[in-house]
N, C-alpha and C positions, 0 to 999 in steps of 0.2 A: 889330580886335576879337574875341577868342576865343569860344568859344561858352559857357564859364561866364559871361563879361559879357554875351553876350547873353541866357542865362538870367534873369541878375538885372535886366537892362532890362525883358524882357519880363514877369516877374513883378511889378516895379513898374508897368508900365503896366495890368496887371490890376487891382491894387489900386488904383490912382490913377484909373482909369477913361479915361484917355488916353495916348497917345505923349508928346505933349508935356509932360504933367505928369511922366512918368516920365523923361523927358531932363532936365527942372530939377533933378529930385531928385539925379541924378548929375553935374549942370553940363555937361550935353553938349547936343548941338544935336538938334532933332526929327528931322532927317536921321539921325543915328545910330540913334536909336531905331527908326527904319522900317527900318535896315539890319540891325539886330539881329533883328527880327522876320524880315524875309526870310531871313538866314542861318539860322534855325531852321526855317523852313518849307520852305528848300531841302534841308536835311538829312533832314527828315521826308518829302519829296515830297508834301505836301498842304497846304491852307490851314488855319492853326490860329486866326488873329485876325481877325474882319468888323469893320469899322468901320460902326458905324450913327450915326442922329441923335441917338442918346442917349449915344454912346460905343463902346465895344468891346464885342464877344461871342466868346466862346469858342465855337469849332465843336465838335462831339462829339469829333474828334480832337484838338482843341485843349484839351480839359477832361483827356483822359488825358496829354497831354505836360505840362500845367501841374502836374498832381500830381507826375509825374516830377522836374521843375524843381524844384519846392518840396524834395521828397525830398533830392534831390542838394545843393541850398544847405544845408538844415538839416543834414545829414551833415558838410559842410565845417564849417558854424559850431560843431559839436559837436566837430569834431577842434580847432579853434582853441581851443575852450574848455577842452580838457584842458589847456592850458599854464596856465590859471588855474582850478582845481579851484572847484566848487561856484558859479561866476558864471553867472547866467542871462542871456543877450543874446539879440539878434534883433529882428525886428520879429513884432508881433502884431495881427492883424486880429480885432474883433469887433462884433457886433451885438447890439443889443437894442431893442424898443419904445421909442418916445422917452421916453415918461413915466416908465417903470421905470428905463430907462437912466440919466435925469437924476437921480432920487431914490435908485435903489438901487445901480446899477451903478458910476457915475461915482466915488463915494467910494472903493468897493472898489477901483477901477481905480487910483484917484490913490495909496492906500495900497500896491498892488503896485510901482507905479513908483517909491516912496519907498525900497522895500528893493531895488530892482533897475533901478539908474540906467543900464543898459547897454541895457535895452530900449526900443525905440520901439512906439509904440502907434496905431492907426487906428480909432476909434469910430465906428460907422454905427449912429445912433440914428434908426430909421426904424419907420412903422407900416405896415410890408407886411412879407411873408415874403420875406426875402433868400435868394437862391440860393448856398448856400456856395460850391459849385464853381465855377461862372461868375463870381463877384464877390470870389474869394480871401479868403473870410472862415475864420477858423482857431476861431472859438470862437461860438458863437450861444446867446442867452438866448430860450428860447420860453415864451410864455404860452398852452398850447394843448394838447390831446391830440395826441400826436404818431402819425405814420405809421410804418410799418416801413421801416428805411433801413439802410445800412452804417456810419452815424455811432453814437458812442457816445453815451448820453444819461443824465445823472445827476441825479435829482430833486432838487429844491432845496427844495420845499415846494407850499403851494395859496394861491390867492388866491380870494375868493369875489366874486361879481357882487352889487352891494346897491345899493338904492334909498335915496337920501338928499335931505334938503331942510331949510333954516336953520330954525330955531325962530321966526322971525318970520312965515316963509311959512305952516308948520304953524298958527300961532296964527290968522293971516288966512283960509286956506283950508281948514283942517281936514286930518285925517289918512286917507290911503286904507285901507280895510279887505281890499280885494281888489283884484288886478290890473284888473277891471272898472270900477272907480272912477278910473282913471286919465283916463278920457274927460272926467271934470269937473276935471282940472286941468291947470295949465300944465306942460309937460315941457319939456326940454332935452336935444336931440339931438344925439351926436357923429356927425353924417353929412352928408357933403357934396352929396348927390344929391337932397336934397328936404326937405319937411317932415312925412316919416313915417318911422318907425323901428320895427324888430322888436326888442320885449324879452322875453327867455326867462323863464319862472315855472315853478314846479311846477304842474301842473294841478290839484292841492288840497294843502292843508298835510299835510306828512309823507308824500307821493306821490312815489315815485322817476320817475314819468312827466313831462314837461314838455310844454310847450305855448309857441307864440310869440304874442305879443299887439301887434297893430299900433297903434302910439301916435301921436297927433297932437303933433307937437312945435312949439311956439311958436316957439323958437329951435333952428336947426340950425347947429352949427359944427363944423369940422373939426379943432379941438383939444381934446383931455380935459381938459387944465389950464384951458383958457378956459370950457368948460363947467362946470366945478366952480368957477372964480370967480362965474360967473353964480349958480351954487346959492347959494355962500355970500352974495351979494346979496339973497339970497331972490327970485329971478327965477322959481324953479319947483323941480320933482323932477329928478334927475339919476341918471342909472345909472352906476356906477363901478365899479372893482376895488377891493377892501378896502384894499392897499396903499397907493392913491390918496387915501383918506380918513381914514386911521387918526391921522393929526394933527388934523385938524379934528373928528374925533368925539371925541376925547379933550377937546378944549378946550370941548367942547359947541357949535362953532359950527355943526356940522350933526348931524342927527338921522338914524338908519336906520327906514327903515319897510318893511311888507310883510315882514318877516323871514320869518314861515312858508311864503313862497311862494318863496323864493330857491333858485335852481338849484344843482346839485352844484357843489362848488368845482371850479375849472380847475387842473390842476398846472403848476408852474413849472420847466423843466428847462434845466441847460445840455448844450449840444450839441456835440461835436467830433469830430475824425477819429481813428480807433483808434490805441492805442499812441504816443502823443506820446512823443518821446526825453526821457531824462533832461538837466534843465538846458536844455531849450528853453523859449521864453516860453510856451508852450501849456501844458506841464506845470507850469510855475511858477504860472500865474495860475489854472489849476484847482485846484492844492492851495491857494492863497491864498484864491480866492474861495468855494470850496464851502460851507466851514464858516461863514464871514461871512455870505454870503447864506441858508443855512439858519438859523442863528440868527435873523435877521433877519425871515426869513418865519415861524418859529415863534413869536416875540414877538407878531407882527401877528395870526395866527391865533388864539393863546391871548386876545389882547385882543378881537378881534373876538367872540369865542365868548362872554366874560364880560359884554361891554357890554349895560347894560339898553337897553329899547326904549322910547319914548314912549307913553304910554297917552292915551287919550281923557279 
């Protein structure tokens, strides 16, 4: 096994999360994957990959070397692609929050793959902040205010935190007029740790300052989609992001309440490493996805701003 083969095997192990999975990708034995890592570590003179109960973890040195391996492999792929101009090929690993990924990113990814059949993708739809370097991620969709980093961040739009309930629930239990009224309502929390949740509101209507209100949740659940389903069935008030409820609001299956107290919108960004090479799957996906996701989020924001709210 030469060093290029070893680099490909090691990068696959990082992406797959295990040496055995990397070996299966190339039709090799697990021992071959182990030898690949050993060859790279012998050349580096230090440990690069650690095996843990949760899979593989890069050491600090491993993160530096992994970036070099990816760069070398990308340059070789680009050289091969020069024989087929304008062909995007290679592997793309991306991550996004589970529900946003399923509803908004997956259709865009599918249309990208239709245009570029030589690209292979791996999508991590997870409700946690994925470490792009250690988990081998090329592109991340973040629904949050970003910290400074060496990554490039392209703003796609914004989403709002909204409180919604079904018309049947509001007819039965009334509409809250201010956050303090939530103590008299059934609330649905997307929280696996207990029956209390913190919901953020403006301190008063029109104020830029916010405060957190502790909400007693009758139902706590780990899935945002399942929480919305419960709200649609009339089980209580749910806090959601505007993209999650645009369709049921349009159809009248949910109604938005406490709108004067909603906090500022949350930015949505696409994050990736600087200077992705021409014809790389990263550059191809960014160029394809940014305008589509921007248009989608702009339409949702315009609709949410236009939508009337229920009155007592």
